[in-house]
ZAPA-182583 format. One record per residue (C-alpha): x, y, z; residue in one letter. Coordinates in steps of 0.2 Angstrom, whole numbers. Layout:
REM residues N
+-------+-------+-------+------+
!    px !    py !    pz ! code !
+-------+-------+-------+------+
!     X !     Y !     Z !    A !
...
+-------+-------+-------+------+
REM end
This chain:
REM residues 105
+-------+-------+-------+------+
!    px !    py !    pz ! code !
+-------+-------+-------+------+
!    -1 !     0 !     0 !    M !
!     5 !    18 !    -6 !    Y !
!     2 !    26 !    12 !    W !
!    10 !    13 !    23 !    K !
!    27 !    14 !    14 !    G !
!    26 !    33 !    15 !    K !
!    21 !    32 !    35 !    E !
!    36 !    21 !    36 !    D !
!    47 !    33 !    28 !    G !
!    42 !    47 !    39 !    I !
!    44 !    35 !    56 !    E !
!    61 !    33 !    50 !    Q !
!    65 !    50 !    46 !    A !
!    61 !    54 !    64 !    F !
!    73 !    39 !    70 !    I !
!    86 !    47 !    60 !    D !
!    85 !    63 !    69 !    I !
!    84 !    56 !    86 !    G !
!    65 !    50 !    89 !    F !
!    61 !    34 !    95 !    D !
!    43 !    24 !    90 !    L !
!    32 !    23 !   105 !    V !
!    17 !    17 !    96 !    E !
!    11 !    14 !    78 !    D !
!    -6 !    16 !    78 !    M !
!    -9 !    16 !    59 !    S !
!   -15 !    -2 !    57 !    R !
!   -30 !     0 !    71 !    R !
!   -46 !     3 !    64 !    K !
!   -49 !    16 !    78 !    K !
!   -35 !    26 !    80 !    H !
!   -27 !    41 !    85 !    K !
!   -15 !    49 !    75 !    A !
!    -4 !    36 !    64 !    D !
!    13 !    36 !    75 !    K !
!    17 !    43 !    92 !    V !
!    37 !    46 !    95 !    M !
!    47 !    52 !   108 !    Y !
!    63 !    63 !   109 !    N !
!    73 !    58 !   125 !    S !
!    84 !    74 !   122 !    T !
!    71 !    87 !   119 !    C !
!    59 !    77 !   131 !    D !
!    46 !    79 !   118 !    I !
!    33 !    69 !   112 !    T !
!    24 !    70 !    96 !    I !
!     8 !    62 !    89 !    A !
!    11 !    62 !    69 !    I !
!    -5 !    63 !    56 !    D !
!     5 !    59 !    40 !    H !
!    -4 !    64 !    24 !    K !
!     3 !    55 !     9 !    S !
!    -5 !    59 !    -8 !    T !
!     1 !    54 !   -27 !    K !
!    -2 !    72 !   -33 !    N !
!    15 !    79 !   -39 !    K !
!     8 !    98 !   -34 !    E !
!     0 !    99 !   -19 !    G !
!   -14 !    95 !    -7 !    F !
!   -26 !   105 !     4 !    R !
!   -25 !   105 !    23 !    I !
!   -41 !   109 !    31 !    T !
!   -46 !   115 !    47 !    K !
!   -53 !   100 !    53 !    E !
!   -37 !    91 !    50 !    M !
!   -27 !   103 !    60 !    L !
!   -40 !   101 !    74 !    D !
!   -40 !    82 !    73 !    K !
!   -22 !    80 !    75 !    V !
!   -23 !    93 !    90 !    K !
!   -36 !    82 !    99 !    L !
!   -27 !    67 !    95 !    E !
!   -10 !    74 !   103 !    A !
!   -19 !    79 !   117 !    G !
!   -10 !    88 !   132 !    K !
!     6 !    77 !   133 !    D !
!    11 !    77 !   115 !    A !
!    14 !    90 !   100 !    I !
!     3 !    86 !    85 !    G !
!     9 !    87 !    69 !    V !
!     4 !    83 !    51 !    I !
!    17 !    78 !    41 !    T !
!    16 !    76 !    20 !    F !
!    24 !    70 !     6 !    T !
!    21 !    72 !   -12 !    L !
!    19 !    60 !   -27 !    Y !
!    37 !    56 !   -31 !    E !
!    48 !    68 !   -21 !    M !
!    60 !    62 !    -6 !    Q !
!    57 !    77 !     5 !    R !
!    47 !    75 !    18 !    K !
!    38 !    91 !    28 !    Y !
!    31 !    95 !    45 !    V !
!    17 !   106 !    48 !    I !
!    16 !   111 !    66 !    I !
!     6 !   125 !    76 !    E !
!    19 !   140 !    78 !    I !
!    16 !   138 !    99 !    N !
!    21 !   120 !    98 !    D !
!    36 !   124 !    89 !    F !
!    41 !   135 !   101 !    G !
!    41 !   120 !   115 !    L !
!    53 !   112 !   102 !    L !
!    65 !   126 !   105 !    T !
!    66 !   128 !   123 !    R !
+-------+-------+-------+------+
REM end
């Protein structure tokens, strides 16, 4: 499945920068986020909702997506939306700016 390979690629990208996988929830029927990861150096937990598309040009981020990832992260994690575009190796993160400040403390 295309989307699963992309989620696994995002997981590996976070591992490469120092995060550990806490839980892979994308295989559940009723789940919150796709991956939960933790960085012990920064003491940061992130809840990842990954969006993959076969569109080469872009896709739409909705308020519903932003609210959903925030709700799923709860108070103990930072909700992030990650995305990749079709046939592009670069990976991106969307994060609320106030939560981004937590990463720089």
